[in-house]
N, C-alpha and C positions, 0 to 999 in steps of 0.2 A: 581685776579692775580694766574693762574696754570700754571707751564712749566712741558710739558711733556717732559720725555726721549725717543726720539727715538732709541734708543736701544733698548727698549724694548719692545714687542710682542704688537700686538692689535686688537682686539677682531672685527669681523662687525659680525652681525647677519644676518640672510637673506641673505646668500651673495652669493648666484648664483641667486638675484633679478635682476631688469631690471637699477634701482639705488645704488646701492649696488655694482651690476657688475664694474662699473666707478667709486666707491671710491676704489672698492679693487685696481684695475690696479694705479688710482693716489700714495695710499702707496706703493705699489710694486716698481714701476719708483724712488719711492723718496726714497727706499734702507730700506725701515719697513719689518718688519715680520710681518705676516697676519694670525692673528686664525679665519678660517672660518668657522663658525657653519654654518651649514646644517642638513637638516631632514636624508640626507639619503647622506653618508661619502664613499660607497662603489658601487654608481648611477657614475658610470663615464663616462658617455653619459653626466649627466647632471655638472660637474665638469672638465671635460677634457677643457674646454677654461681657465679656471681659472687655471690651472698646466700650460699651454702652454703659458698664461701670464708674471707665474711668471719666467718660462725658462728664457725668453726672455729679463728679467728685471732687477731692480741690490739687487731686493728683494725675500724673501724666503713667499711660504704659507703651512701651517698646517690646515688639517681640524680635524672638531669635530663634533661627533653627537647631535642635540638639537633638540627638538623639544619646541618650545611655549608653547604648554600644558601641559609640562612634567616639573615637581619641581625639580629643583636641575639640569637641564637636560645641566645648562652652566657652572657650576662648574669648569668643568677642561678646557672650552676652557676659561676664562677670568682669568684663573693664571696667574701671573708675570705681565700681562697688565695694563698699568697706564690710558690707553684711549678704549672705548667701544663706536661704534656705532650701535646703535640698530635700524638697518631699516625695522626688518624684520613685517609684517602686514598685515592680508589680506585685498586686493583691488577691490570689485566688485558691481556693480551698480543693477546685477541680478544674488539675491538669494533666496532663496524659506524658509528659517529660518535665518531670519538676526540675532536675537539675537547666534545664535551658531551656524552660520557662520562670521558673523563680528567683534558681540561685545564680544564675550568671548575670538575668539584667541588676541584679543587686549587687551583685561586689561589684561586677564590673563598674556598672551605673554609679557603683561609689567610689573607686578608685577612678573614672575619666573623671568627674565631678571635680574630686579632692586635687587631679594633678594640674586641672586650668585653678582652681584656686591656688595652687602651690606656685604656679608662674606667674601669678598677680602679685602686683608688688602694693598694692591698696587691701585688702582687704583683711579684715581684723576677725571677724567673727565667722565661723558657719553653725547654722541652728540645722539637726538635722531632724529628721520627720522616722523615728523608729518605733516601739511599740513595745507593749505590756509583755509583747510575748518573745522575748528578746528578754526576759526578767525573769518567765518561769513560762515552761512549755506545760508539761498537763498539772490538770487540779492537785493530783495526788502530791504532787511535789513538795505542797507546801506542809508535808505531814512531817516531812522531813526538815521544813526550816521551823527558827524559835518561834513560837508564840505563834506559829502558824500562818503568818502574815507576812507579804512579797515586801521587800524593801527597792531602793537602788542597788542595793549594796549586794541583790542575789542576780545569778546568770541563770538563764534559759538548759540547761545541761542532759536534760534528754528526748528533745527533738532531733531528728536525722533525717535525711535525704527518702526515708522509706515513712516514719511518722511524722505528721506533722511536718511537711516538706515548707508550707510556709513560714510557722513559726521558725524554723531550719533558717532559714533565706532571709528574716528580719536578725535574727543574732548575728549570724556571720556575716552581714553588713556592718552594723554599729561596731563589733570587733575589729571591724575591718577598718573603719573610722575612724575607732581610737587610735589602730597603729598608725597610722597615717600623720596623727595630730602630733603624738609623739615623736615624729619623728624631725618636728620642726619649731620652729617659735614667732615665726610669723603672724601666724590665729589660733584662735581657741574656738572650743570645740563645745558648743551646749546642745546636752538630747534629752529631745521632748518623748514621756512612751507609753501612750496613751491606751485605754482600752476601749471597748466598742464602739469605736465612735457612729453616733447616731444623731438623725435631726436635720434640718431641710437644707437640702443641697442651694447653690447659687445657679447653678447650671442648669436650662431646663430641663436637657437632658442628665437626668441622673443614671451611673452603672456602677455604682459603690456595692461591692460583697455586702454592705450591710440591709443595702435597698431592696437585695435580693432577699435577705433573713425575713427586713419584717415583710415584704411582699407572702413570701411564704405563711409566718405566722399568722397573716390574715385575713388569704383566699379561699383556705381550707382543705391547705396541705396537709395540715398537723390539727387536721379536726379529730378528729380518734386520740389524741392527747400528745403534751409534749416531753422531753426527757425531765429527767428530775437535774437540768443542766444552771448550772449559778454562772454569772459573767459580771464584768464591768463595763458597766457602762456610760457617757462622756457624751455630751456638747457637741457637734462640731465648732459651734460656734467657741465655745470656752477652748477648745481644744486651738482655734487660731488664735485666739488671747493669750495661750498660754507661749505659745507661737512669738507675736510680737514681743513680749515683755521678757522673751530670753533672748532677744537678740538686741535689745536697748535697757534692760537692767544691767547697768555696768560691774556688778558681782554677781551676776549668775555665772553658774559652772557644774558640768558636771552632769548626769540624769534626774531629770528628772516624773516623775509615774503621777499620770493626769487624769485624772477616774472621779468621778460624781458619785454611785451606787452601783452597789451589787444586787444584782437582783438572779430569778430566776424566770425563765421564760415566760412560764404562769402570771408570773406577778408583773411584768410587763404585758402581758395580755388585759389583767385586770387596769392596770392604766387605762391601756385602750377603749376597755369597754364604756366607761366610764360617760365616753362622749361621742364612740364612735360604735357600737354595738350594734347599732341598727343598718351600717351596712359597709363592716368586716364579718367572717366567719372567724371569729374566737376559740379559742380551746378553755373548756374547764374544767381539765383533770388532766394528773401528770402521770405518766404511763411508767409503770415498776421496770427496772432496769433488766432481768432479764426481760424483758419484751425488746427492749429496745436492742437492746445485744443481740436477738436473736435475729432482726429485721434489720438491722446495720447496714449492710451489704446493699437492699433495698432503696437505699436511701442516701446514694453514695456515703455510707460511712464506715471506717474500717473497724469494728469489734476490740479490736486494743485497744483506739480512741476510747470505746466507749467505758471499759474498764476500766481507763486510768482519769476520766472525768465525771463520768457519770457518778451524782451520789455524794458528793463535796464537799464542802462547805468552800469558798470564794474569797479570798479577806487579801487587799493591800495597802499600805500605808500612804497616802496621799499629801499626806503633812507638808512635804518641802517646798508640792507646788502652791500649797496655801500660803507657808511662810516665806519663799523665799520669792515669788513671782508674785503673788497678791491675787491669785486668781480664785473669784469668785463660783461656786460652779450652779448653774440652773438646779430647777428641781426636776427628777428628771421624768413627771406629768409633764413637764411642757413640755421638753423634749421629744417624748412620745410623740402627744399630739399635734407640737407644729410639723413635726415628718409623716404623718399617719395624714393630717391635712392637706399637707402637698401632693402624696402619694393618691391619695382618692380624689385629688382635681388634678391627678395626671392619668387618671382611670388605671390605676394599679391594682386593682380589684374588681373590672369589672366582670372577668371571671366566676366571679365567689356567688 
C-alpha cells in the first residue's frame, strides 16, 4: 500500500509525448505540480501547449532538461517527487539500426531514470509505460497460451533484434525495470501495458506511430485492401487515466493490460466510414494472406511478420485494469471518430 501526497510534485518523463501529454493534463486538472522532463525545455514550440494547459488548470508545470541517454540527467526533475511516470521510449517500426535507435534508448533510458529514482529520498512509486508488446510478440504465440488469451502473466518470447525489434525493446526495458525494482525497497513499480493507442492528441503536432498508421488507413495507401490483421486498440485518454489510477491507487501493483477492444483494420475502417466516408479513402476488402506475404517487402514488412501475425485471432484479458484500477473504456467508435476528426482538421488526408 502506497499513499502518494498530492501536494508533492510528480515527474513525467517524455512529457511532450502522445500519451504523456494526456497524463500531464490529468495531473494539472487535478491541481498537481508536474515536473516535466523534456530534451529541450527551451524549445518553446514543443512545450507551449503544455504551458497553456497549465495556465487553464488548477496545477502548475515546471520544465527540466533530461535525456534518456545521459546519466543523472533526471536528478533535478525527480527532486521532492513521491511519484514518477516514466513514459519516454522510442516507438518506430521502421529503423535502420534497431540496437542504436530502439534497444539502447529503451534500456539505458530505463536505467538512467531509475538510477535517479534510486538516488532520491522521496520517491515511493514509479509507473512505467510498457506495452502489450512486452506480453506477446507474434499473434501466433496465442496458440501456445491457455485459452488463447494473453494475460499479465505472459511475456513476449518471440521478438528479437531482427524480428519485431520494437517489441523486443519494450520487453527488455520492462524486464530491466523489474530487475532494478527488486534490488531495493524504497519504491514500488506499477506497469501499464497498453495495446495500440489511438485517439486525439493534445499536441497540435501529433507524431505518434498510430497517427501514421491511421493516416495510411485513410489516405488511399491501402486502397487495394488490408491484411487480415487483428489488433487490440485503446483510447489515449483511457491510457492516461490508467496511469493516473496506477499512481494514486494505494494497492495498485504489478502489470496491467490496458485494452478496450480487438478489431481488424477493416472493422476500424468501417467505424470511420459511418461519419467520414466522404472525406477519406477507406478499404472495403481484406487481402488474401498470400498476397500480403508476396507484397510485404514493398510495404516495409518482413514476410516472417506476415506469416506469424496475419490471419490469427488476437485476444487479451483486460479485467485487471477494470477491477483493480476502475478503468471504464470508451467505445472504439468514439475513439476512432475523435481521432479522424482531428486528423482531417490537421489536413492529414489532403492528398487523398
